PyMOL Python script that loads the backbone (N, CA, C, O; Angstrom):
from pymol import cmd

cmd.read_pdbstr("""\
ATOM      1  N   MET A   1     -38.293  -2.910  33.220  1.00  0.00           N
ATOM      2  CA  MET A   1     -38.172  -3.449  31.891  1.00  0.00           C
ATOM      3  C   MET A   1     -38.217  -4.969  31.994  1.00  0.00           C
ATOM      4  O   MET A   1     -37.503  -5.577  32.791  1.00  0.00           O
ATOM      5  N   SER A   2     -39.052  -5.552  31.190  1.00  0.00           N
ATOM      6  CA  SER A   2     -39.163  -7.010  31.210  1.00  0.00           C
ATOM      7  C   SER A   2     -37.994  -7.637  30.452  1.00  0.00           C
ATOM      8  O   SER A   2     -37.298  -6.981  29.678  1.00  0.00           O
ATOM      9  N   GLN A   3     -37.812  -8.902  30.699  1.00  0.00           N
ATOM     10  CA  GLN A   3     -36.705  -9.611  30.075  1.00  0.00           C
ATOM     11  C   GLN A   3     -36.890  -9.717  28.558  1.00  0.00           C
ATOM     12  O   GLN A   3     -35.923  -9.590  27.807  1.00  0.00           O
ATOM     13  N   SER A   4     -38.100  -9.945  28.116  1.00  0.00           N
ATOM     14  CA  SER A   4     -38.343 -10.059  26.673  1.00  0.00           C
ATOM     15  C   SER A   4     -38.146  -8.720  25.965  1.00  0.00           C
ATOM     16  O   SER A   4     -37.678  -8.684  24.828  1.00  0.00           O
ATOM     17  N   LEU A   5     -38.501  -7.626  26.630  1.00  0.00           N
ATOM     18  CA  LEU A   5     -38.291  -6.304  26.044  1.00  0.00           C
ATOM     19  C   LEU A   5     -36.802  -6.010  25.908  1.00  0.00           C
ATOM     20  O   LEU A   5     -36.366  -5.450  24.901  1.00  0.00           O
ATOM     21  N   ALA A   6     -36.023  -6.384  26.915  1.00  0.00           N
ATOM     22  CA  ALA A   6     -34.579  -6.171  26.851  1.00  0.00           C
ATOM     23  C   ALA A   6     -33.946  -7.011  25.745  1.00  0.00           C
ATOM     24  O   ALA A   6     -33.045  -6.546  25.046  1.00  0.00           O
ATOM     25  N   ILE A   7     -34.412  -8.234  25.588  1.00  0.00           N
ATOM     26  CA  ILE A   7     -33.884  -9.100  24.532  1.00  0.00           C
ATOM     27  C   ILE A   7     -34.253  -8.549  23.158  1.00  0.00           C
ATOM     28  O   ILE A   7     -33.422  -8.541  22.250  1.00  0.00           O
ATOM     29  N   ASP A   8     -35.487  -8.091  23.003  1.00  0.00           N
ATOM     30  CA  ASP A   8     -35.910  -7.517  21.723  1.00  0.00           C
ATOM     31  C   ASP A   8     -35.128  -6.252  21.394  1.00  0.00           C
ATOM     32  O   ASP A   8     -34.749  -6.036  20.242  1.00  0.00           O
ATOM     33  N   LEU A   9     -34.887  -5.423  22.393  1.00  0.00           N
ATOM     34  CA  LEU A   9     -34.121  -4.196  22.178  1.00  0.00           C
ATOM     35  C   LEU A   9     -32.679  -4.520  21.803  1.00  0.00           C
ATOM     36  O   LEU A   9     -32.123  -3.902  20.895  1.00  0.00           O
ATOM     37  N   GLY A  10     -32.076  -5.469  22.482  1.00  0.00           N
ATOM     38  CA  GLY A  10     -30.714  -5.874  22.151  1.00  0.00           C
ATOM     39  C   GLY A  10     -30.611  -6.492  20.771  1.00  0.00           C
ATOM     40  O   GLY A  10     -29.652  -6.238  20.043  1.00  0.00           O
ATOM     41  N   ARG A  11     -31.605  -7.312  20.404  1.00  0.00           N
ATOM     42  CA  ARG A  11     -31.622  -7.922  19.075  1.00  0.00           C
ATOM     43  C   ARG A  11     -31.751  -6.861  17.990  1.00  0.00           C
ATOM     44  O   ARG A  11     -31.075  -6.928  16.963  1.00  0.00           O
ATOM     45  N   ALA A  12     -32.621  -5.883  18.222  1.00  0.00           N
ATOM     46  CA  ALA A  12     -32.799  -4.812  17.240  1.00  0.00           C
ATOM     47  C   ALA A  12     -31.531  -3.974  17.110  1.00  0.00           C
ATOM     48  O   ALA A  12     -31.172  -3.556  16.009  1.00  0.00           O
ATOM     49  N   ALA A  13     -30.854  -3.729  18.229  1.00  0.00           N
ATOM     50  CA  ALA A  13     -29.618  -2.950  18.182  1.00  0.00           C
ATOM     51  C   ALA A  13     -28.515  -3.701  17.441  1.00  0.00           C
ATOM     52  O   ALA A  13     -27.782  -3.106  16.651  1.00  0.00           O
ATOM     53  N   LEU A  14     -28.394  -5.000  17.689  1.00  0.00           N
ATOM     54  CA  LEU A  14     -27.381  -5.788  16.983  1.00  0.00           C
ATOM     55  C   LEU A  14     -27.688  -5.900  15.494  1.00  0.00           C
ATOM     56  O   LEU A  14     -26.777  -5.835  14.668  1.00  0.00           O
ATOM     57  N   LEU A  15     -28.947  -6.065  15.148  1.00  0.00           N
ATOM     58  CA  LEU A  15     -29.338  -6.130  13.743  1.00  0.00           C
ATOM     59  C   LEU A  15     -29.046  -4.810  13.034  1.00  0.00           C
ATOM     60  O   LEU A  15     -28.574  -4.804  11.897  1.00  0.00           O
ATOM     61  N   LEU A  16     -29.323  -3.704  13.698  1.00  0.00           N
ATOM     62  CA  LEU A  16     -29.032  -2.400  13.115  1.00  0.00           C
ATOM     63  C   LEU A  16     -27.528  -2.202  12.951  1.00  0.00           C
ATOM     64  O   LEU A  16     -27.087  -1.642  11.947  1.00  0.00           O
ATOM     65  N   ALA A  17     -26.743  -2.652  13.916  1.00  0.00           N
ATOM     66  CA  ALA A  17     -25.288  -2.535  13.811  1.00  0.00           C
ATOM     67  C   ALA A  17     -24.757  -3.320  12.617  1.00  0.00           C
ATOM     68  O   ALA A  17     -23.861  -2.852  11.914  1.00  0.00           O
ATOM     69  N   VAL A  18     -25.300  -4.500  12.386  1.00  0.00           N
ATOM     70  CA  VAL A  18     -24.877  -5.304  11.233  1.00  0.00           C
ATOM     71  C   VAL A  18     -25.308  -4.632   9.935  1.00  0.00           C
ATOM     72  O   VAL A  18     -24.540  -4.591   8.975  1.00  0.00           O
ATOM     73  N   GLN A  19     -26.523  -4.108   9.898  1.00  0.00           N
ATOM     74  CA  GLN A  19     -27.013  -3.451   8.688  1.00  0.00           C
ATOM     75  C   GLN A  19     -26.209  -2.197   8.363  1.00  0.00           C
ATOM     76  O   GLN A  19     -25.956  -1.906   7.194  1.00  0.00           O
ATOM     77  N   VAL A  20     -25.810  -1.461   9.383  1.00  0.00           N
ATOM     78  CA  VAL A  20     -25.058  -0.230   9.157  1.00  0.00           C
ATOM     79  C   VAL A  20     -23.620  -0.541   8.732  1.00  0.00           C
ATOM     80  O   VAL A  20     -23.053   0.169   7.902  1.00  0.00           O
ATOM     81  N   ALA A  21     -23.038  -1.584   9.288  1.00  0.00           N
ATOM     82  CA  ALA A  21     -21.650  -1.916   8.971  1.00  0.00           C
ATOM     83  C   ALA A  21     -21.506  -2.687   7.664  1.00  0.00           C
ATOM     84  O   ALA A  21     -20.430  -2.678   7.067  1.00  0.00           O
ATOM     85  N   ALA A  22     -22.555  -3.348   7.208  1.00  0.00           N
ATOM     86  CA  ALA A  22     -22.469  -4.231   6.044  1.00  0.00           C
ATOM     87  C   ALA A  22     -22.007  -3.548   4.752  1.00  0.00           C
ATOM     88  O   ALA A  22     -21.187  -4.135   4.046  1.00  0.00           O
ATOM     89  N   PRO A  23     -22.476  -2.355   4.399  1.00  0.00           N
ATOM     90  CA  PRO A  23     -22.003  -1.766   3.138  1.00  0.00           C
ATOM     91  C   PRO A  23     -20.499  -1.505   3.120  1.00  0.00           C
ATOM     92  O   PRO A  23     -19.832  -1.784   2.124  1.00  0.00           O
ATOM     93  N   MET A  24     -19.970  -0.978   4.208  1.00  0.00           N
ATOM     94  CA  MET A  24     -18.534  -0.702   4.244  1.00  0.00           C
ATOM     95  C   MET A  24     -17.720  -1.988   4.282  1.00  0.00           C
ATOM     96  O   MET A  24     -16.709  -2.103   3.589  1.00  0.00           O
ATOM     97  N   LEU A  25     -18.154  -2.954   5.085  1.00  0.00           N
ATOM     98  CA  LEU A  25     -17.427  -4.215   5.170  1.00  0.00           C
ATOM     99  C   LEU A  25     -17.497  -4.988   3.856  1.00  0.00           C
ATOM    100  O   LEU A  25     -16.505  -5.575   3.423  1.00  0.00           O
ATOM    101  N   GLY A  26     -18.654  -4.987   3.231  1.00  0.00           N
ATOM    102  CA  GLY A  26     -18.809  -5.701   1.967  1.00  0.00           C
ATOM    103  C   GLY A  26     -17.960  -5.109   0.855  1.00  0.00           C
ATOM    104  O   GLY A  26     -17.318  -5.839   0.100  1.00  0.00           O
ATOM    105  N   LEU A  27     -17.957  -3.788   0.755  1.00  0.00           N
ATOM    106  CA  LEU A  27     -17.153  -3.149  -0.282  1.00  0.00           C
ATOM    107  C   LEU A  27     -15.666  -3.328  -0.005  1.00  0.00           C
ATOM    108  O   LEU A  27     -14.884  -3.538  -0.932  1.00  0.00           O
ATOM    109  N   GLY A  28     -15.270  -3.246   1.264  1.00  0.00           N
ATOM    110  CA  GLY A  28     -13.871  -3.499   1.614  1.00  0.00           C
ATOM    111  C   GLY A  28     -13.458  -4.924   1.293  1.00  0.00           C
ATOM    112  O   GLY A  28     -12.346  -5.162   0.822  1.00  0.00           O
ATOM    113  N   LEU A  29     -14.352  -5.871   1.545  1.00  0.00           N
ATOM    114  CA  LEU A  29     -14.081  -7.272   1.221  1.00  0.00           C
ATOM    115  C   LEU A  29     -13.944  -7.471  -0.283  1.00  0.00           C
ATOM    116  O   LEU A  29     -13.036  -8.166  -0.737  1.00  0.00           O
ATOM    117  N   LEU A  30     -14.834  -6.870  -1.050  1.00  0.00           N
ATOM    118  CA  LEU A  30     -14.798  -7.005  -2.500  1.00  0.00           C
ATOM    119  C   LEU A  30     -13.519  -6.406  -3.085  1.00  0.00           C
ATOM    120  O   LEU A  30     -12.877  -7.017  -3.940  1.00  0.00           O
ATOM    121  N   VAL A  31     -13.155  -5.223  -2.628  1.00  0.00           N
ATOM    122  CA  VAL A  31     -11.933  -4.585  -3.124  1.00  0.00           C
ATOM    123  C   VAL A  31     -10.704  -5.386  -2.709  1.00  0.00           C
ATOM    124  O   VAL A  31      -9.774  -5.545  -3.500  1.00  0.00           O
ATOM    125  N   GLY A  32     -10.690  -5.890  -1.484  1.00  0.00           N
ATOM    126  CA  GLY A  32      -9.574  -6.716  -1.040  1.00  0.00           C
ATOM    127  C   GLY A  32      -9.428  -7.976  -1.872  1.00  0.00           C
ATOM    128  O   GLY A  32      -8.313  -8.390  -2.186  1.00  0.00           O
ATOM    129  N   LEU A  33     -10.548  -8.587  -2.229  1.00  0.00           N
ATOM    130  CA  LEU A  33     -10.514  -9.787  -3.058  1.00  0.00           C
ATOM    131  C   LEU A  33      -9.981  -9.482  -4.456  1.00  0.00           C
ATOM    132  O   LEU A  33      -9.167 -10.234  -4.992  1.00  0.00           O
ATOM    133  N   VAL A  34     -10.441  -8.380  -5.042  1.00  0.00           N
ATOM    134  CA  VAL A  34      -9.973  -7.999  -6.378  1.00  0.00           C
ATOM    135  C   VAL A  34      -8.481  -7.691  -6.356  1.00  0.00           C
ATOM    136  O   VAL A  34      -7.751  -8.120  -7.250  1.00  0.00           O
ATOM    137  N   VAL A  35      -8.020  -6.962  -5.358  1.00  0.00           N
ATOM    138  CA  VAL A  35      -6.597  -6.629  -5.261  1.00  0.00           C
ATOM    139  C   VAL A  35      -5.769  -7.889  -5.022  1.00  0.00           C
ATOM    140  O   VAL A  35      -4.672  -8.016  -5.566  1.00  0.00           O
ATOM    141  N   SER A  36      -6.272  -8.808  -4.227  1.00  0.00           N
ATOM    142  CA  SER A  36      -5.548 -10.059  -3.984  1.00  0.00           C
ATOM    143  C   SER A  36      -5.438 -10.898  -5.253  1.00  0.00           C
ATOM    144  O   SER A  36      -4.392 -11.492  -5.514  1.00  0.00           O
ATOM    145  N   ILE A  37      -6.501 -10.951  -6.036  1.00  0.00           N
ATOM    146  CA  ILE A  37      -6.444 -11.674  -7.308  1.00  0.00           C
ATOM    147  C   ILE A  37      -5.457 -11.000  -8.256  1.00  0.00           C
ATOM    148  O   ILE A  37      -4.702 -11.673  -8.956  1.00  0.00           O
ATOM    149  N   PHE A  38      -5.466  -9.669  -8.276  1.00  0.00           N
ATOM    150  CA  PHE A  38      -4.509  -8.927  -9.101  1.00  0.00           C
ATOM    151  C   PHE A  38      -3.078  -9.210  -8.656  1.00  0.00           C
ATOM    152  O   PHE A  38      -2.197  -9.408  -9.492  1.00  0.00           O
ATOM    153  N   GLN A  39      -2.843  -9.230  -7.347  1.00  0.00           N
ATOM    154  CA  GLN A  39      -1.504  -9.512  -6.841  1.00  0.00           C
ATOM    155  C   GLN A  39      -1.071 -10.934  -7.177  1.00  0.00           C
ATOM    156  O   GLN A  39       0.091 -11.162  -7.515  1.00  0.00           O
ATOM    157  N   ALA A  40      -1.976 -11.875  -7.091  1.00  0.00           N
ATOM    158  CA  ALA A  40      -1.630 -13.259  -7.414  1.00  0.00           C
ATOM    159  C   ALA A  40      -1.353 -13.431  -8.905  1.00  0.00           C
ATOM    160  O   ALA A  40      -0.469 -14.193  -9.295  1.00  0.00           O
ATOM    161  N   ALA A  41      -2.108 -12.722  -9.730  1.00  0.00           N
ATOM    162  CA  ALA A  41      -1.920 -12.851 -11.176  1.00  0.00           C
ATOM    163  C   ALA A  41      -0.621 -12.201 -11.637  1.00  0.00           C
ATOM    164  O   ALA A  41       0.033 -12.703 -12.551  1.00  0.00           O
ATOM    165  N   THR A  42      -0.248 -11.099 -11.017  1.00  0.00           N
ATOM    166  CA  THR A  42       0.958 -10.381 -11.436  1.00  0.00           C
ATOM    167  C   THR A  42       2.168 -10.720 -10.577  1.00  0.00           C
ATOM    168  O   THR A  42       3.265 -10.229 -10.845  1.00  0.00           O
ATOM    169  N   GLN A  43       1.998 -11.534  -9.571  1.00  0.00           N
ATOM    170  CA  GLN A  43       3.048 -11.946  -8.637  1.00  0.00           C
ATOM    171  C   GLN A  43       3.685 -10.757  -7.924  1.00  0.00           C
ATOM    172  O   GLN A  43       4.871 -10.784  -7.595  1.00  0.00           O
ATOM    173  N   ILE A  44       2.899  -9.726  -7.691  1.00  0.00           N
ATOM    174  CA  ILE A  44       3.342  -8.602  -6.867  1.00  0.00           C
ATOM    175  C   ILE A  44       2.991  -8.948  -5.432  1.00  0.00           C
ATOM    176  O   ILE A  44       1.819  -9.153  -5.114  1.00  0.00           O
ATOM    177  N   GLN A  45       3.981  -9.015  -4.568  1.00  0.00           N
ATOM    178  CA  GLN A  45       3.749  -9.423  -3.183  1.00  0.00           C
ATOM    179  C   GLN A  45       3.964  -8.262  -2.212  1.00  0.00           C
ATOM    180  O   GLN A  45       4.535  -8.448  -1.137  1.00  0.00           O
ATOM    181  N   GLU A  46       3.520  -7.097  -2.577  1.00  0.00           N
ATOM    182  CA  GLU A  46       3.651  -5.926  -1.711  1.00  0.00           C
ATOM    183  C   GLU A  46       2.467  -5.892  -0.747  1.00  0.00           C
ATOM    184  O   GLU A  46       1.317  -5.805  -1.179  1.00  0.00           O
ATOM    185  N   MET A  47       2.738  -5.960   0.541  1.00  0.00           N
ATOM    186  CA  MET A  47       1.672  -6.022   1.544  1.00  0.00           C
ATOM    187  C   MET A  47       0.906  -4.708   1.669  1.00  0.00           C
ATOM    188  O   MET A  47      -0.289  -4.713   1.967  1.00  0.00           O
ATOM    189  N   THR A  48       1.582  -3.589   1.445  1.00  0.00           N
ATOM    190  CA  THR A  48       0.916  -2.299   1.617  1.00  0.00           C
ATOM    191  C   THR A  48       0.038  -1.933   0.429  1.00  0.00           C
ATOM    192  O   THR A  48      -0.717  -0.963   0.501  1.00  0.00           O
ATOM    193  N   LEU A  49       0.119  -2.683  -0.654  1.00  0.00           N
ATOM    194  CA  LEU A  49      -0.675  -2.375  -1.843  1.00  0.00           C
ATOM    195  C   LEU A  49      -2.170  -2.535  -1.595  1.00  0.00           C
ATOM    196  O   LEU A  49      -2.973  -1.878  -2.258  1.00  0.00           O
ATOM    197  N   THR A  50      -2.557  -3.385  -0.663  1.00  0.00           N
ATOM    198  CA  THR A  50      -3.979  -3.630  -0.427  1.00  0.00           C
ATOM    199  C   THR A  50      -4.631  -2.551   0.428  1.00  0.00           C
ATOM    200  O   THR A  50      -5.852  -2.396   0.384  1.00  0.00           O
ATOM    201  N   PHE A  51      -3.859  -1.809   1.197  1.00  0.00           N
ATOM    202  CA  PHE A  51      -4.453  -0.873   2.150  1.00  0.00           C
ATOM    203  C   PHE A  51      -5.100   0.336   1.483  1.00  0.00           C
ATOM    204  O   PHE A  51      -6.218   0.706   1.841  1.00  0.00           O
ATOM    205  N   ILE A  52      -4.432   0.948   0.540  1.00  0.00           N
ATOM    206  CA  ILE A  52      -4.953   2.185  -0.056  1.00  0.00           C
ATOM    207  C   ILE A  52      -6.267   1.946  -0.808  1.00  0.00           C
ATOM    208  O   ILE A  52      -7.205   2.717  -0.608  1.00  0.00           O
ATOM    209  N   PRO A  53      -6.388   0.926  -1.659  1.00  0.00           N
ATOM    210  CA  PRO A  53      -7.698   0.705  -2.302  1.00  0.00           C
ATOM    211  C   PRO A  53      -8.813   0.386  -1.310  1.00  0.00           C
ATOM    212  O   PRO A  53      -9.951   0.819  -1.494  1.00  0.00           O
ATOM    213  N   LYS A  54      -8.491  -0.368  -0.260  1.00  0.00           N
ATOM    214  CA  LYS A  54      -9.519  -0.678   0.738  1.00  0.00           C
ATOM    215  C   LYS A  54      -9.971   0.579   1.465  1.00  0.00           C
ATOM    216  O   LYS A  54     -11.168   0.783   1.668  1.00  0.00           O
ATOM    217  N   ILE A  55      -9.026   1.419   1.856  1.00  0.00           N
ATOM    218  CA  ILE A  55      -9.378   2.656   2.560  1.00  0.00           C
ATOM    219  C   ILE A  55     -10.212   3.557   1.657  1.00  0.00           C
ATOM    220  O   ILE A  55     -11.208   4.130   2.097  1.00  0.00           O
ATOM    221  N   LEU A  56      -9.809   3.681   0.399  1.00  0.00           N
ATOM    222  CA  LEU A  56     -10.587   4.497  -0.533  1.00  0.00           C
ATOM    223  C   LEU A  56     -11.987   3.924  -0.745  1.00  0.00           C
ATOM    224  O   LEU A  56     -12.958   4.677  -0.821  1.00  0.00           O
ATOM    225  N   ALA A  57     -12.098   2.605  -0.842  1.00  0.00           N
ATOM    226  CA  ALA A  57     -13.412   1.974  -1.022  1.00  0.00           C
ATOM    227  C   ALA A  57     -14.300   2.203   0.189  1.00  0.00           C
ATOM    228  O   ALA A  57     -15.502   2.430   0.045  1.00  0.00           O
ATOM    229  N   ILE A  58     -13.722   2.146   1.376  1.00  0.00           N
ATOM    230  CA  ILE A  58     -14.516   2.371   2.585  1.00  0.00           C
ATOM    231  C   ILE A  58     -14.970   3.823   2.669  1.00  0.00           C
ATOM    232  O   ILE A  58     -16.091   4.094   3.100  1.00  0.00           O
ATOM    233  N   PHE A  59     -14.112   4.763   2.262  1.00  0.00           N
ATOM    234  CA  PHE A  59     -14.533   6.162   2.245  1.00  0.00           C
ATOM    235  C   PHE A  59     -15.631   6.402   1.207  1.00  0.00           C
ATOM    236  O   PHE A  59     -16.552   7.181   1.449  1.00  0.00           O
ATOM    237  N   VAL A  60     -15.538   5.741   0.062  1.00  0.00           N
ATOM    238  CA  VAL A  60     -16.593   5.863  -0.954  1.00  0.00           C
ATOM    239  C   VAL A  60     -17.904   5.285  -0.426  1.00  0.00           C
ATOM    240  O   VAL A  60     -18.968   5.875  -0.611  1.00  0.00           O
ATOM    241  N   ALA A  61     -17.822   4.133   0.228  1.00  0.00           N
ATOM    242  CA  ALA A  61     -19.032   3.534   0.805  1.00  0.00           C
ATOM    243  C   ALA A  61     -19.621   4.431   1.881  1.00  0.00           C
ATOM    244  O   ALA A  61     -20.841   4.558   1.992  1.00  0.00           O
ATOM    245  N   LEU A  62     -18.759   5.051   2.671  1.00  0.00           N
ATOM    246  CA  LEU A  62     -19.243   5.967   3.707  1.00  0.00           C
ATOM    247  C   LEU A  62     -19.905   7.190   3.088  1.00  0.00           C
ATOM    248  O   LEU A  62     -20.911   7.678   3.603  1.00  0.00           O
ATOM    249  N   ALA A  63     -19.350   7.689   1.989  1.00  0.00           N
ATOM    250  CA  ALA A  63     -19.954   8.842   1.316  1.00  0.00           C
ATOM    251  C   ALA A  63     -21.294   8.471   0.678  1.00  0.00           C
ATOM    252  O   ALA A  63     -22.239   9.260   0.704  1.00  0.00           O
ATOM    253  N   LEU A  64     -21.372   7.270   0.107  1.00  0.00           N
ATOM    254  CA  LEU A  64     -22.613   6.859  -0.552  1.00  0.00           C
ATOM    255  C   LEU A  64     -23.702   6.463   0.441  1.00  0.00           C
ATOM    256  O   LEU A  64     -24.857   6.863   0.297  1.00  0.00           O
ATOM    257  N   PHE A  65     -23.328   5.678   1.445  1.00  0.00           N
ATOM    258  CA  PHE A  65     -24.314   5.132   2.375  1.00  0.00           C
ATOM    259  C   PHE A  65     -24.397   5.899   3.687  1.00  0.00           C
ATOM    260  O   PHE A  65     -25.211   5.562   4.547  1.00  0.00           O
ATOM    261  N   GLY A  66     -23.570   6.926   3.854  1.00  0.00           N
ATOM    262  CA  GLY A  66     -23.545   7.684   5.098  1.00  0.00           C
ATOM    263  C   GLY A  66     -24.880   8.296   5.495  1.00  0.00           C
ATOM    264  O   GLY A  66     -25.292   8.154   6.646  1.00  0.00           O
ATOM    265  N   PRO A  67     -25.571   8.974   4.575  1.00  0.00           N
ATOM    266  CA  PRO A  67     -26.871   9.544   4.959  1.00  0.00           C
ATOM    267  C   PRO A  67     -27.880   8.487   5.398  1.00  0.00           C
ATOM    268  O   PRO A  67     -28.622   8.700   6.357  1.00  0.00           O
ATOM    269  N   TRP A  68     -27.915   7.352   4.706  1.00  0.00           N
ATOM    270  CA  TRP A  68     -28.818   6.270   5.097  1.00  0.00           C
ATOM    271  C   TRP A  68     -28.436   5.701   6.455  1.00  0.00           C
ATOM    272  O   TRP A  68     -29.304   5.426   7.284  1.00  0.00           O
ATOM    273  N   MET A  69     -27.142   5.523   6.682  1.00  0.00           N
ATOM    274  CA  MET A  69     -26.687   4.971   7.960  1.00  0.00           C
ATOM    275  C   MET A  69     -27.021   5.926   9.101  1.00  0.00           C
ATOM    276  O   MET A  69     -27.491   5.499  10.155  1.00  0.00           O
ATOM    277  N   LEU A  70     -26.779   7.210   8.889  1.00  0.00           N
ATOM    278  CA  LEU A  70     -27.083   8.193   9.924  1.00  0.00           C
ATOM    279  C   LEU A  70     -28.576   8.261  10.198  1.00  0.00           C
ATOM    280  O   LEU A  70     -28.989   8.357  11.353  1.00  0.00           O
ATOM    281  N   GLN A  71     -29.390   8.212   9.151  1.00  0.00           N
ATOM    282  CA  GLN A  71     -30.841   8.254   9.335  1.00  0.00           C
ATOM    283  C   GLN A  71     -31.326   7.017  10.081  1.00  0.00           C
ATOM    284  O   GLN A  71     -32.218   7.117  10.923  1.00  0.00           O
ATOM    285  N   SER A  72     -30.757   5.866   9.788  1.00  0.00           N
ATOM    286  CA  SER A  72     -31.144   4.636  10.484  1.00  0.00           C
ATOM    287  C   SER A  72     -30.789   4.701  11.960  1.00  0.00           C
ATOM    288  O   SER A  72     -31.592   4.327  12.815  1.00  0.00           O
ATOM    289  N   LEU A  73     -29.589   5.174  12.257  1.00  0.00           N
ATOM    290  CA  LEU A  73     -29.164   5.267  13.652  1.00  0.00           C
ATOM    291  C   LEU A  73     -29.973   6.299  14.425  1.00  0.00           C
ATOM    292  O   LEU A  73     -30.328   6.073  15.582  1.00  0.00           O
ATOM    293  N   VAL A  74     -30.266   7.429  13.791  1.00  0.00           N
ATOM    294  CA  VAL A  74     -31.047   8.469  14.465  1.00  0.00           C
ATOM    295  C   VAL A  74     -32.477   8.002  14.704  1.00  0.00           C
ATOM    296  O   VAL A  74     -33.043   8.271  15.764  1.00  0.00           O
ATOM    297  N   SER A  75     -33.066   7.310  13.740  1.00  0.00           N
ATOM    298  CA  SER A  75     -34.437   6.837  13.946  1.00  0.00           C
ATOM    299  C   SER A  75     -34.493   5.767  15.032  1.00  0.00           C
ATOM    300  O   SER A  75     -35.456   5.728  15.798  1.00  0.00           O
ATOM    301  N   PHE A  76     -33.490   4.899  15.119  1.00  0.00           N
ATOM    302  CA  PHE A  76     -33.456   3.899  16.183  1.00  0.00           C
ATOM    303  C   PHE A  76     -33.282   4.575  17.541  1.00  0.00           C
ATOM    304  O   PHE A  76     -33.961   4.224  18.506  1.00  0.00           O
ATOM    305  N   ALA A  77     -32.372   5.541  17.612  1.00  0.00           N
ATOM    306  CA  ALA A  77     -32.146   6.232  18.883  1.00  0.00           C
ATOM    307  C   ALA A  77     -33.376   7.015  19.313  1.00  0.00           C
ATOM    308  O   ALA A  77     -33.711   7.037  20.497  1.00  0.00           O
ATOM    309  N   SER A  78     -34.054   7.661  18.365  1.00  0.00           N
ATOM    310  CA  SER A  78     -35.257   8.411  18.738  1.00  0.00           C
ATOM    311  C   SER A  78     -36.383   7.472  19.153  1.00  0.00           C
ATOM    312  O   SER A  78     -37.177   7.813  20.030  1.00  0.00           O
ATOM    313  N   ALA A  79     -36.462   6.295  18.535  1.00  0.00           N
ATOM    314  CA  ALA A  79     -37.479   5.323  18.951  1.00  0.00           C
ATOM    315  C   ALA A  79     -37.194   4.807  20.354  1.00  0.00           C
ATOM    316  O   ALA A  79     -38.112   4.654  21.160  1.00  0.00           O
ATOM    317  N   VAL A  80     -35.934   4.539  20.646  1.00  0.00           N
ATOM    318  CA  VAL A  80     -35.573   4.065  21.986  1.00  0.00           C
ATOM    319  C   VAL A  80     -35.817   5.158  23.016  1.00  0.00           C
ATOM    320  O   VAL A  80     -36.391   4.899  24.074  1.00  0.00           O
ATOM    321  N   LEU A  81     -35.389   6.367  22.716  1.00  0.00           N
ATOM    322  CA  LEU A  81     -35.578   7.457  23.675  1.00  0.00           C
ATOM    323  C   LEU A  81     -37.039   7.872  23.781  1.00  0.00           C
ATOM    324  O   LEU A  81     -37.467   8.362  24.826  1.00  0.00           O
ATOM    325  N   GLY A  82     -37.807   7.682  22.716  1.00  0.00           N
ATOM    326  CA  GLY A  82     -39.232   8.000  22.762  1.00  0.00           C
ATOM    327  C   GLY A  82     -40.017   7.058  23.655  1.00  0.00           C
ATOM    328  O   GLY A  82     -41.051   7.436  24.205  1.00  0.00           O
ATOM    329  N   HIS A  83     -39.536   5.844  23.800  1.00  0.00           N
ATOM    330  CA  HIS A  83     -40.198   4.849  24.648  1.00  0.00           C
ATOM    331  C   HIS A  83     -39.427   4.624  25.937  1.00  0.00           C
ATOM    332  O   HIS A  83     -39.451   3.529  26.499  1.00  0.00           O
ATOM    333  N   LEU A  84     -38.759   5.636  26.394  1.00  0.00           N
ATOM    334  CA  LEU A  84     -37.931   5.513  27.593  1.00  0.00           C
ATOM    335  C   LEU A  84     -38.763   5.196  28.827  1.00  0.00           C
ATOM    336  O   LEU A  84     -38.278   4.537  29.747  1.00  0.00           O
ATOM    337  N   ASP A  85     -40.003   5.653  28.857  1.00  0.00           N
ATOM    338  CA  ASP A  85     -40.859   5.364  30.012  1.00  0.00           C
ATOM    339  C   ASP A  85     -41.169   3.869  30.121  1.00  0.00           C
ATOM    340  O   ASP A  85     -41.372   3.361  31.224  1.00  0.00           O
ATOM    341  N   ARG A  86     -41.209   3.159  28.987  1.00  0.00           N
ATOM    342  CA  ARG A  86     -41.431   1.709  29.038  1.00  0.00           C
ATOM    343  C   ARG A  86     -40.232   0.972  29.624  1.00  0.00           C
ATOM    344  O   ARG A  86     -40.387  -0.082  30.241  1.00  0.00           O
ATOM    345  N   PHE A  87     -39.045   1.523  29.433  1.00  0.00           N
ATOM    346  CA  PHE A  87     -37.841   0.859  29.917  1.00  0.00           C
ATOM    347  C   PHE A  87     -37.593   1.127  31.390  1.00  0.00           C
ATOM    348  O   PHE A  87     -36.899   0.352  32.047  1.00  0.00           O
ATOM    349  N   ALA A  88     -38.138   2.196  31.914  1.00  0.00           N
ATOM    350  CA  ALA A  88     -37.877   2.577  33.304  1.00  0.00           C
ATOM    351  C   ALA A  88     -38.736   1.793  34.291  1.00  0.00           C
ATOM    352  O   ALA A  88     -38.462   1.809  35.491  1.00  0.00           O
ATOM    353  N   ARG A  89     -39.748   1.123  33.816  1.00  0.00           N
ATOM    354  CA  ARG A  89     -40.625   0.386  34.727  1.00  0.00           C
ATOM    355  C   ARG A  89     -39.952  -0.809  35.311  1.00  0.00           C
ATOM    356  O   ARG A  89     -40.559  -1.535  36.099  1.00  0.00           O
TER     357      ARG A  89
END
""", "prot")
cmd.dss("prot")
cmd.show_as("cartoon", "prot")
cmd.util.cbc("prot")
cmd.orient("prot")
């Protein structure tokens, strides 16, 4: 495997990891921000109040984007395994 091929493969894997994680992280960030603004406006300082909405939002994001994420990961893995002979050289 050449050095440029290894770098391209690593770059593609990192980009895919960011793309797959972005929907869950983004929705968790948005819900956390909304809950924090709500807590600041109502002066409720309960630390555990933020966890349940974030967990529910992440599960909703996983349910909505799960098939796309799984399809993306499977297609990347099949592409890598399909070109395994190029990596063994």
